[in-house]
N, C-alpha and C positions, 0 to 999 in steps of 0.2 A: 356781923351776925351770921350771914350766910357763908357756908363753907364751899368754896369753888375751887376745884382742882383739875389739872390736866389728867388725861387718861389715855390708855392704849386702845384707841378705837378700832373697831373691826369694820372693814369696808370691802366693797367688791373689788376683785382683782381685774384691773382694766384689760389684762391679757385674755380674760375669759368671757368678756362681754363686748358687744359692738358699741353699745351706748347705755349710759346710765338711765336714759329715758325708758329703756326696755325693762328695767328691773325695779325702778322706784315707783311709789304710789303715794297718794294722800294718806292721812291717818285712817285707820280701819273704820271709824265711826261715821265717816262721810262717804263710804263706798257702798253703792247699791249692789244688789245681787247681780244685776246685768254687768256692771263694771267689774265686780269681782271675777265673774266668768271671763270677761275680756282680758283682764290682767293674767289670769291663769293660762289663757291660750297664747298670750303675747310672748312669753319666754319661760323656759323650764326653770330658770333661777329667779323669777320675779319674786319680790319680797312678799307678795300676797300669799304665797304658800306658807309663809311663817306667821303672818298676822291675822289672816282670815281664810283659813283653809276650807275647802268644800266639805259639807256633810254628806253622808250616804245612809241609806236605809240599813246597811250592814254594820254601822258603827257600834263599837263596844267600848267598855272602859279601857281596854287594852289597845284598841285601834280606832282612833277618832281624829278629828282635825288637830287637836293639841299634840297627841303622840306622833302624828305624821309630821307636824311642824318640827318637833324636837329631833326626829330622825333626819329630816332634811337639813336642819341647821348644822348638826354635827357632821353630816356627810359633806356639806358644802365647805365646811372648815377643813375637813381631812383632804378634800380634793383641791384645796386652794382656790375655790371659787370665791370664798370669803377669806381675807387675810387680816391678821392682827398687826397693827402698827408696832414697829420694834421699840419705840420709845414713847413715853407719855407726851401728849400734845393737847393744845387748845385748838379748836377749829372755828375759823371765822367763815360765816356764810353770807351771801348776798342774794337777794331776789329782785330782779328787775321786772316790773309788770305795769300794764297800763291802768291808769285810774284817773277819772275826771279829765279825759282827753289829753293826758300827757303821761310819760313814763316816770315812775318813781322807783326808788331802791330802798329796800329794808335790809339792815344788817342784823345778824344774830351771832351769838357765841355758843358753840357746842362745848359743854364742859360736864363733868360729873359734879353733882351737888349733894351735900350731906342731907339725908332725910331728916325732917323735923316734924313732930306732931303739930297740928295746927294751933293748939293752945299755947305753944311757945311764941307764936306771932313772929316767927322768922320767915316762914313760907305760909302764905295766906290764900285761901280759896275765895271764890266769889259766887259759885253756883252749886246747886244741889246735884246729887248723883243718884243713879239707879243701883240698888243692891244687886239685882240680877246681873247687870253688866259687870260689876266688880267681881262677883263670884266666878263668872265665866273667864274674865281676864286673869284671875288668880290661878285657875287651873292651867292656863297657857304658860304662865310664868313658872309655876311649879315644875312643869315638864321641860321647859327650854332654858331656864336659869339665865335669862338675858333681857335687856331692854332693847326692843327692836325699834321703838318710836320715841323720840325725845318729847319731854313735857315742854310745852310752849309757855314760857314765863316772862314776866315783865319786871322792870325795876325803874325807880326814879333816878334820873341821871343829869345832874347839873354840871358834872365835870367831864363829860364825854369820855367815859371809861375806855371805849373801844378805839379811840383815835390813834393810839400807838399801833394797834394791829392794822387798822385801815391804811394808815400811812405806809406801813411796811408792804402793802400789796401793790403799791403804785408801779413798782418796777418788777413785780413777780407774777408770773403766769399762775392762774388758778389750777389746782390739781384736778378740779372737777368743774366743767363748764359745758352746760347743755341746755336745750330747751325741753321743758316738761310738756305734759299732755295739754296744758292750758296755753302753751306758747310763752310761758314765763322763763326768763333766763335764770338758771340756777348756777351759782358759783361757790366754790369752797377752797379755802387755803388752810394749810396745817402749820402750826407754829410749835416748835420744840425748844425754843430759847428759854432757859430757866429764868433769866432776868425778866423777860416779858411775863412769864408765868407769875412770878412773885408780885409784880406790879398789879396784875389783874386780881390776884388772890387778895391782896391788901385792899384794893379798891372795893371789892365786893364784901369784904368782912364787915362793913358798916351798913350793908344794904338789907332791906326787906324785899322779898320776892313775892310777886303776885301771880298766881296761876291763871293764864289766859285760856289755854286749851290743854286738856289732858287730866282733868280732875279725877276721872275714873282710874286712869293709869297711875296717878300719884298715890291715891288711896290704896290701890292694889299693891303698890310697892311697899307701903307701910305694912299691909297685911302679910305680904310675902316675907318681909323681915321678921315679923312676929312669929310666923310659921317656922322659919329656920331656927329662931331662938328656942322654940319648943321641941324641935325634932333633931337638931344637930348639936351634939355635945362639944364640937370644935368651934361653934360660932362665937365670935368675939368682936371687939370694936373695930378691928381692922378688916373685917369681912367686906367684900365688894358690895354686898346687899345693903350696907349702910348708906349707899349712895345711889343716885338715879341720874340718868343722862337728861340734860335740859338744853333747850335752845333759849338763850337769854336775849331779850330785846328791850331796848330803852323805850320808856313811855313817851319820850320826846322825839323818837325817830320819825322823820317825815313820812316814812313808808308804813307806819303802823295804822292800819285801816280796820274799822269795825263796821260790819254790815249788820242789818237787822235780821233776825230769824223769824220770819212770818209763820203764823200758825195755820195749819190746815186740819180741819176736824172731820171725823167720820162718826157715824152712829148718832146723829142728832135728828130726833124725830121731827115730822112735819109740823106738829102743833108747836113744838119749841121754836122751830125756825119762824113760823108764821107770827108768833107773838113776841119775838125778840125785840123788834124795833119799838113797839109800844111800851114794853118794859124799860128799855134803855132810855126813853125820853124823860124818865124821872131824874136821871143823872147826867144826861148828855144833851147838848145841842146837836141836832142831826141835819146834815145836808145830803141831798140826793144828787147822784151823777149818772149819766147814761151808761148802760152796760154794753160797752163796745170799745173799740180801740181808742176813741177819743176820751171816753170815760176813764180807761186804764191810765192813759197819759196824764189826764187831769188829776187823778188821785195821787199819782206819784209826784207830780209837780207841787201840788198843794201840801202834801206831807213834807216834802223836802224844804219848801220855802216858808212854812208857817212858823210864826214866833209864839204861837199859843203853847202853853205848857204841856198839854196832853191831847193828842189827836191820834185816832186809830181808824183805819179803814176797815170796812166789813163787806164781804161778798156772801150772799145767801142763795142757796140752790133754789132754782125756779123763780127767783125774783128778776124783774126786768130792769133793775137799777142797782147801782152801787151806793154805799152809804159811808159818810165820813162823820165819825163821832168826835165831838169836842167836849171834854169834861167840864161840867159847870164848876164855878169857883167854890172851893171849900168842901167839896164832896168827900174826898179822902180823909181830910182832917175831921169832918163830922162823923164819918162812919167808923173809922179805925184809929182813933187817937191813942188808945192804949195798946192795941194789938200790933201796930206797925210803927217802928221807929221812923223818924223823918227821912233818913237816907234811903229807906226802902219805899216809904209811902208815896213818894213823888216820882217814882219810875214808871214809865209807860208799861213795862212788863208786869209791874205789880198791879196797876190799874186793870190790865187785861186779866191777870190770873185771879186776883182776889175779888175784884168787883164784877167783872164780866163772866168769867168762868164759874166762880163759886156762887156769887149772889144771883146773877141773872140766868145762868144756864144750869145751876144746881149741881155742879161737879163737887164730889168729895175727893179726899186725898187719893183714894184708890183709882179714881178715874183720871185724876191729874197724872198719875204714875203710869197709866195705860198707854203704851207706845202704839197700840192699834187705834186709839182714839185721836191722838194728837201727833201729827208729823210736822216737819219743818222744811222751809225753803228760804234761801237768801235772795231769791229772784221774785220780784213783784209779779211779773207776768205769769210765771209758773204757778204762784199761789192763787192768783185770780182764775187762771184757766182751769186749774184743778176742780174748781166749783162750777164754773160756767159750762164745762164739758159734761157735768153730771156725775163725775166720778167721786166727788166729795160733797159734804153738806154745807160747810161754812169755812171761810178764810178770814183771818184777821191780819191786816197789813200794818206793820210797825215801822217807826223810825229807829235808827240805830241808837243803842246805849252809848253814852259818851265815856271816854277813858277816865275822865275825872270822877264820874259816877262809880265806875268799877273800883277805883282806888278808895273812894270814901266808904263804900260798902265793905270792902275787904278790911280796911283799917279799923272799922267799927266792930269787926268780928261778926258781921252779918252775912247772910247768904241770899243771893238773888234767886228768883225762880229759874228753873232749868232753861237752858238755851236762851239766856238773856243777851248773849253776845255771839257774834260770828266773826271772829278775827280772820282777816283775809290778806293774802293767801294763807292757806294752811302750811305748816312746816312739813316738808316731805318726809316720808319714811323710806329708809334705805340708803341715805347718804352716809351715815355712820351708825354702827350698832355698838352696844356695850355689854360685854359678857359679865355675868354675876357669879361665876365660879372662882374660888380662890386659886 
């Protein structure tokens, strides 16, 4: 089903940089303004200048972060800062990182993948996207005509598709081997053997792919292809824009980790905050914990160890305690039997979004879409401290969505609320790039 092909990747010239750690970054959507500035200052060829350039008050339609990215990209190619591989290849990556007190490894396969509309059910999403983000990413792609960041996608794998590539690395030094900003070891091998390519291509031809990270970038690639169809008379089925670069990871990989995306809220009035717990008692059993280090630890421990189907932690500005909400039996089935299919109805993020945000806090769709109202963190202490320090109004602490839930939702053709998952670690940007010009 999925079309997986090798490609002539573009990568940094090791003779022009001291370390890949100097020029690579996480994906643009998890980079704060402060980190963006740090990456800009770190190295003149850091990939941040392509994916998330600085804005200025003097920006115009002809001179802005997107046009500057396009100029830099083509200049780096002309100066051999970036070089194109001479032959098509598949790229095996590995990330070694600490998790649960031991080091785990996650493998991924960089390849170009044929773009498919979601209704064909070959490549499936699981989360909603923001229209504003897609339009901004489209302008960058129109200017640069390249994939700078891979889409992080998953596949079901009972046959260990990547075993042949992994085995081939045992006596082969990685072309890329460095520690990133988080101290994670990043490795990459390039495979040009056409026999291996054909084996991998055939194995994936029967697979459905599930987007883990990069929904906005994938939908942008579809929109970019449509734009080319409308504006380029020479566009045809062989055009590179019919494909997008992906990092493909098995759902059974022991290094596939999902963290929760805790919600941090602004612009919640004092009256709403003060009446929230009394309103929530209609639907939840509520426990109180002390608002301090011991309470923080206790909340994390109870959420991690609980066998109850739905538990959510709550921190409220100016309250001297934390709260743990346990959903009463049958609430979601009674309230939303027709509106929400079972695969969505029984997700913690749906309980939070549909019941707490919309019913109890009165959010409408516009407010759910407002990025100034809801921000996210994968770290419990950061989400709690954001409210305790007085900077934010409420935080909601979640347990991670399970990979099987992601699969079930995607296969049913359904969409989870935004930021239902936080796959960890993120796939780096800057290891391989994919040019979209013929």
